[in-house]
N, C-alpha and C positions, 0 to 999 in steps of 0.2 A: 585633479582631485576636487570633488564636490565640497560645498560648504559643510554639509552634514558629516562627510568623512573627515574633514579637517577638524571639526568640533570634537568628534569622537576620539580622534588621535590625540588632541590636546588634553581632553579629559582623562584619557588613559595614562598619559604622561604625568599629569598631576597626581593621580591615584598611586601610580608606581613610586612617586617621590614622597609619598606619605602626606600629600596635601589634600585638603577637603575641598570638594568641588560641587556640592549640592547647593540648591538655592535656599535651603532652610537648614537650620541646625537641629540636632537631636536634643531631646529633653535632657537636661543636665549639663549641656554645653552651650557656649555662645561663640561667635566668631571673634577672633582677636581684633582689637581696635586698629592695629597697625598692619594687619595682613588678613584679608578675607578668606584666604585658603588655609588658615590655621585655626584650630579649635582650642578654646581654653575652658576650663571647668567653670560652670555657672554656680557660684556659691549659694544662690537662692534655691535652685532645683536639684543640685547634685545630692544633697542629703536624702531626698525622696527616692532617688534611684538606688542609693545604698540601702535604704529601708526596704524597698521592694525586693532586692536580692536577699537581704537578711531574712525577710519573712518567708520567701520561697524556699530558701535553704533550710528553714526551720520546719518546713512541711505544710505551710499555709498555701491554699489553692489560689489561683489567679482571680477567681470570682470573689472570694473573700477579701483578698488584697484590695481589689477595686472598690468593694463596698466600704472597707475601712477608710480608704483615702477619701471617698465621697462623703462619708459620715463626718469626717474631720474637716471637710471643706478645702482639701488640698487641691490647688489648681491643676487640671490635667494639661497635657501638652497642647491641646487645642485652645484651652483657656489662656495659657501663657502666650500662645501665638496671637490670640485676639487682643490681650492686654498690651502686648508690645507692638501691635500693628504689623506682625510678621507675615500675615496672610491677608488676602483680599477677598472681598465679596462674602462677608459673613452673613448667614441667614439664621433666622430663628432667635430664640432667646439664649441667654448666657448659660443657663442650667443644662441645656441640651448637650453641652460639650464636656460632660463629666468623664470620670474614669470608667472603663469597661474592662472585662476580662481580656479581650483581644488587645487593648492598649497596653495592659500590663505584660501580656505575652510577647508583644512586639518588642518591648524594652528588654525583656529577658533573653530574647533571641538575637538582639543586635550585637554584633561582634565588637564594636568599639567599646561597649561597656565592660566586656570581659578583658579585652586587651587593646590598648590604644597604641598604635605604632609610634606615636610621638612621645610616649611616656612608658615607664616601666609597667604599670598596670592601668587599666581603665578605671572609671569612677568606682565601679563595684569592687575593685581590688581582687577579683576572682581570676584564677588562671584555670581555664577549662577549654574545652573544644568550642571553637567559634560556632555560634548558631545552636548550640545545645542548651536547652533550658535546664537549670538546676532542678532536680527533682521531678522531671517529666514535663508533659505537655499541659494544655489547658484542662481545666476541670469544669 
């Protein structure tokens, strides 16, 4: 078996056991300090995820959600990554990494926010079909 095949098999096993195996964490979560394969809710950013879902379920479009977050100065996932040195080789200025409709849409479509296999509900507390955006697609 090649190294690539072994790595894929290991990652598949981690995923099947409900363990997180990506190199970065999703907005609203952080890696557990005692186990890098477990996610815990990030108390700093989780309320923003809940707000995004609440706004969308109230009929607010993703473009308007992004504008509201930017107007209030809420750090985007990229800004949080930069602040916490979670990503390398940042280019440009800090403002470039604000919220966009596609960033909001990505959060709305991410299955872990709807339902987290390690908890009763995901951050958003929504029980819906994974990958289905509440209220439709991007606007």
